[in-house]
C-alpha positions in Angstrom: -12.5 14.4 6.7 -9.4 16.5 7.3 -8.8 17.5 10.9 -6.7 20.0 12.8 -4.4 18.8 15.6 -2.9 20.6 18.6 0.0 18.7 20.1 3.0 19.3 22.4 6.5 19.3 21.0 8.8 18.6 23.9 7.9 20.5 27.0 8.5 24.0 25.7 6.0 24.5 22.8 2.8 23.4 21.1 2.0 23.2 17.4 -1.1 23.3 15.3 -1.0 20.9 12.3 -3.3 19.5 9.7 -4.0 15.7 9.5 -1.2 14.5 11.8 1.3 16.1 9.5 4.2 17.1 11.7 5.9 19.2 9.1 5.3 22.0 8.4 3.3 23.1 11.4 0.6 25.7 10.7 1.7 27.6 13.8 3.8 27.2 17.0 2.9 28.5 20.5 4.4 28.7 23.9 1.4 27.4 25.8 -1.5 24.9 25.3 -4.0 27.7 25.8 -2.5 29.8 23.0 -2.3 26.7 20.7 -6.0 25.9 21.4 -7.0 29.4 20.4 -5.1 29.3 17.1 -7.3 26.8 15.2 -10.5 28.7 15.7 -9.8 31.3 13.0 -8.1 28.7 10.8 -11.1 26.4 11.1 -13.6 29.2 10.3 -11.6 30.2 7.2 -11.2 26.6 5.9 -14.2 24.9 7.4 -12.6 22.3 9.7 -15.2 21.5 12.4 -13.0 19.4 14.7 -9.7 19.8 16.5 -7.9 17.0 18.2 -6.0 18.3 21.2 -3.2 15.9 22.2 -2.2 16.3 25.8 1.3 15.6 27.2 -0.2 12.6 29.0 -1.3 11.1 25.7 -5.0 11.9 26.2 -6.8 13.3 23.2 -9.6 15.9 23.7 -11.8 16.9 20.8 -12.8 20.5 20.3 -16.0 20.9 18.2 -16.1 24.3 16.4 -19.0 26.1 14.9 -17.9 26.7 11.3 -21.3 27.1 9.8 
């Protein structure tokens, strides 16, 4: 199953990617909050039910989205 990922790039921005593909990013954001909001519409459009959110501390949180 393909999965969306939100991850920090340095300490200044966050990116939304598909399947751990670093390039090209689907979108870039200034804050984690903005980056966590971005996959919702993308997930609804393309049917991705999960988003891995990678924290700056290395922890991964999983967001489950209702795409049905």
